N, C-alpha and C positions, 0 to 999 in steps of 0.2 A: 405663353410657351411652355410645355411641360419640359420636364429634364430629370430624369430617371436612371441616375449613373453609379457605375460600381467604378472606386477606387482600388485597385490590387497593385501588390509592389511588397517586396520582404520586409519584415519589421525593421523599423529603423529608416527608411527610405522617405519618409516625409508625408504620409496618406495625413496624419490625421493636420498638420501644418497646413498642408494644401485644401484639407476640406471645409476647413475652415474660411480659408480665403474665397474659396469657389462657391460655400454657401452662399457667402456673402452679395457675390459678383450674379450668380443666378439667383438667388431669392428663394433658395430651396432648405430644408435642414440638412445638417449632415448627421448620421447618425451612425455611430461608432458602438458595436459590442465591446471595444476596450474599456469604452467609458461606462457602458451600463455594468461591466463586468467589475469594474473598482467603484463603480458605484454602492453596487450591492455589498462588495469587500470590505468596502467603509463602514457603511451602514450594519455590516456583522450579520444580514439576513442570513437565512439557510442556504438561498441560491448563492451568494456571496461567499460562504463560506466553502463550499463544495468548487466555486470558481477556483476560489485560490490556490485549493490543494493542484488543480492543475495547472492553472496560470505560475505558480512557484516551481512546477518541476517543468516549465516548458511546453507542455501539451497543450493540446486544441482541448475548450471546454465540448464539451458532447453536443454531438447534434440536436438532439430531440429537445436540450436546454435552449441551445441556440436559437433557433428554426422557431420554437415558440416568442422566444422573447421578440428577435424579427418581427414576426407576425403580428404582433401586439405593437410592436411601436411604427409597422409600416400604417395599419389601420386610424394612427390618430390622424385628426383634421390636417395640420401642418403639414403632413405629407400627401394630400389627395393632387396636389399639380407636381410632386416631384421630390426628390430628396440623392443624394450621395450617400452610397453604403462604403463606407472603411471598414474592413474589415471584416468583411462578409457578401460573399460566399469565401470558403477555405476550402471547402471538398466539391467535388463531382455531385455527391448525395445534395450536399447545399444547392447548388446549381439548379438541381430537380424541383427543389423544396421554394426556392425562390422564383421560379419560374409558375409553378402551382397555383401563389400566395398573389403572384403579380395577375394570371391569367384569370383568377376568378373575380380578379377587378374588371377584366376589360385590358389590363398594362400588359407590358414585357420593358424589361431591360433596353433601354437606347444606345448606350456608350458605355465601354470599360477603357479607361484607364489605368494603363500599367506603368505605375512610376519605376524606374531600374537606377539599379546606384551600385558600384565596386562594395563587394563583401568586405573589406579593412575597413572602409569609410564608414559601412555601415554599425560595426562592431566599434569604432572610434565614437561614431555619435550615439550609440545606446550607453555606452559606458559613462562618457560626458551625462547623458539625459538621467539616470541610474544615483550618479552623485549630485547631482540640485536637486532631483525630487525624492532620492529616498526609496527607490522602487527595488521590493526583493527582488522582481521578476527579470533583472535587470544585470545579473552577474556575467563575466564574461563566458562560463561552460553554457550557462542558461540561454546567451544567445547565440550561442556558437549551435545549439544545439536548436532553437527556434530557426534559424538559417536553414538548418538539416531538415529538419521538420515540413518549415516551406517549401523547398527545394522538390520533395519527395510528393508530397500531397495538394499546393496549391498550385505551384506554379505548372503544371499540366492543365489548369483551367483556361491560361491562357491558348491554348489549342480549340479550345470548345468555342472559345471567344471569336478568335481568329477565324474560326469555319464559319460562322454566325455573320464574320464582316463587322465585327462591333467594336474588335481593339484598336486602340491607340496608344502604343509604344512612346513613353516623354520620359526624357531623361533627368532624373531626380535631384542631380548632383549639381550646384552655382548658386547662387542669391534666390531667396524665397520668391523675391516678385517675379525674377526671369521664369522661375519655374512653372509660377501660376501663368505668365504669361503662354510660356508655349503648351499649358493645358489647355489653355480658354483657344488659342489657336487650332489644337488639334481637335476639338471637339464642333468645332463653327463649320 
């Protein structure tokens, strides 16, 4: 069985944690644009330096850069039978581009899981992560800006996927295993 699933939700809602767990449960790769960007930043690549400027300001990396990285990643062998996308798409233009990428291979997104979470809980989670991981993109001001950008640009994507009948909303608060079970129940 193939699974082409998008995980969507505000920064700090637990998408990365859940993507790793779901990847194992569904036997498909978890593809995180955030991880791709951070690897490039750490490697000090040209793309990484460009991405870091945007990430440090709490802004999204431009679509053309993100789209080409995602297209390349989805074309790799391990994603042929399915994948979990974490952090992409984030704009309606990216939704359109993802549709084109998948249609070229005769595929489409099958389900979209939106993790919901209280704003104050998200801020607390990200501040804690900033302390343990030393992430420059997780100061309180940047976190709140990222949440504003999410609400403005990304949250409207839920309307697109709701209209397509693909959206499953799942409470992202609670024990990690319970959240995983809720997601799996929602997509089966």
